[in-house]
Structures are given as structure tokens and as C-alpha cells.
N, C-alpha and C positions, 0 to 999 in steps of 0.2 A: 546430587552434586546440581548445580545452577547451570546454564549454559546460553549464549544470547546465538540470535543466528541472523543473516537479513532474510528476509523473505519480500517476494516480487509478486501482483499478480494483478488479475484482471477483473476488476469489479463488474464489468455489466451487469455477470448476471446476481451479484452477490448482494443484499441487503445490508452493507457497513464489516465497516472486523467487525465490533462489537459485539458483542453474544443477545440473542435475542431470540428469547422459546419462537419454536413453531416458524423461523426464521432458515434461510443459508446464510450464511454471513463466515468470514476468515478465519476470524478466531473459534469460529465452530467446525468448522473443518482441520484447523492445526493445531485444536484439543483431542478432535475425533480419533487421528492419526497416533497420536502421542498417548492414548489408550489403546492403543491394538497394540504399539511398538511396550506397553507398560505393563504388559496384561490384565490391561482394560479398567485397570486405577486412574479416575479420573486424573486429565492433566492439566492445572491453569498456565493460559498464556499471559501474558503482559505482553501489552504495547508500546511502544513508541509516544502514540496519538494514536485515535479515532479515525475513520472514514465512512462518510455517508455512502448509502448505496452508490451504485455504478461508478462512484470511485476510484481509479487506479494508482499505483503504489509501485514505486522500484525500489530497495535499500531500509527496507521501513526496517528497524532493529524489534526485536521479536528478544523477549528473555520467559527460561522456563527452567523447571527441576524434571531433571532425567537421575532414575537411580538404576536403572539398568545396567546392562554391562559393554554396551558398546564404549566404544572410545568418540569422541567427538567428528573425526573423518568419516564413521564408519554410520554413525547416529544418524548425519547430516542426508548419507546416500537412501536409508534406512527409513528417513522419514520424507524424504523427496521423493520415493517410491510407491507411498503411501498417500500422498496426495493427489488433489486432484485433479487435468492438467490444464484449470487457470490457477494454480497457484503452485509456485517452487518455492524452495530454501537451501540456500547457501551458506556458505564460511560458518558452518557451528563450530564456536567456544566455550568454552570451559572458561567462566567468570566468574568472582569471589559471590558468597552465599547471598550476600545483602542486594547485590543489580537487581537495578528496575532501569528499561528502557526510559523511558517516562524521564523520570529526576536524574538520569546519569545522560541524557543530549545534548551538548554543547549549542544543539541548532537544528533547527529544520527548514526544508528548504520544500516548497510549494511551487509547482506548474500548471499553468491552468492553459491549456488551446483551444484555438474557437474558427470554427472550420465558416467562411463566409462567401460561401459556392452553393453551387446545384447542390442540388439530395444528395449523397457518397455515404452508402451504410458503410467501407469501411472508415472512409476516414474522420467519421462522425462513430465508430465505435468508440477510438479516442479521444473524439474532438468535440464539446458542444457545438450542435449546425445550427448557425439561425440564417435562416433566409428572409427575405423580401421580399415581395412583386416587384419591388424597380428600385434600386439602388440610385439614391439623389447622388446628383452629379459634381459635388462636393469631392464622392467615398471616393470614386473612379479617381485610377492613374491615369495620367495622359495617354492616349492612345490603347486604351485598354477595353475595349467592350465590358459593359455590365453586368453577361454570366458569365464571362469569367470567375474564377474563385480565387480568395489566396487563405492564409494560412495564418492566424497570427499566435507568437506567442506568449503570454507575460511568466513572468521568473518571479522570486522570490527566496528570503529567505531573512528566518526570525533566529537572531542567540538569540537563548536564555544567559541573563548576565547573574541571576539571582542562582543559590542554592537549591535547592526543597522542589517539592510541584511548581510546573509554571502554572501561572492563571488562566490559560487555554492551553489545551490538548491537541496535536496536530492534526492538520486534515488533509493526510494523503502526502503524497509527495518522499522525503524518505526524513533517516532521520538520524545526525552527526554525532559519534560521542567518540 
């Protein structure tokens, strides 16, 4: 039976989504957990897109085949229990046999966050940290010292208007279908 799920992960300690031999990847840990549920049989996970090393995702759609006895709700709980703390799955549902999240996506949403301020390990875990020795005066807000940091967020959405494979795969964020 074919299933789809939403996956969320902190990509800090991953070398991207796609399996890469000898590297820790999101697809690799998902497939390992599914193999444990399927009596050690290899299970392939399809993603709506791929992410690069260090990229986080929330709501990324994955698809996989599972032939065990667990129903979707139980399968979601069991799979989530086998995953490391930096990966979570939710909303596991049965889908038609031909389902592939990359081709079924209607849009992809991206969010890029930049921290422009003093060094901040917590903020920089979820944002790109950019620091300069001095901020040019034209970049400062009136009355705000140059050492005060700001967080900027850029968002975008790409709608897939064609049927079939898209010309480029997604890079983080989430895919809706």
C-alpha cells in the first residue's frame, strides 16, 4: 500500500535530503526507520523535493510503500517513534498506488531567514547569520544603534502549472498538493 506523510526536520546535522552513501541524510534515516518496521526490508522514500546540507523543512511531503499490518495512524506513530529527535512525521495517509509527491505537488513554498546582528548561536541555527564589522549608515534604522540585530525573512511560492515532472526540484520549505 502506498502512503504519504508530512515530514519536518532540523537540517543542521544532515547532509541534505537525498540519500548519499556514507552521509547522514533525511531520506536515509526515514528509509532506515521504515526498514525496521518492515522486517528489515529496504523501503524507498520519495520526496516532493530535495534540500541541501543544513536546510530545514516543515511540511515537506514524502511518499513510500508499506506492506505491513499497521493502519495509517498506527504507522505514523510507530515511524515517528523510530526517528531521531531532529526528524518528525505527521499526517500519514493512504494514497493511490501511483502517487509520487514530486509530481503531485501543486506548489512549493520557500522561506529564507537572515540574521543580521551580533553572533547568536540560537538565531543562526535557524537563519543565515551575516555579520559585518560595521553596518553602513544607510542600512541603519533611525535611532537604532548599528549593533542591534534584525531578522529578515524572504518567502516565495512556485506554482507547478504543468503536469508531469517539474524542471527543478524543491529546496526546502514545503510542498502542497
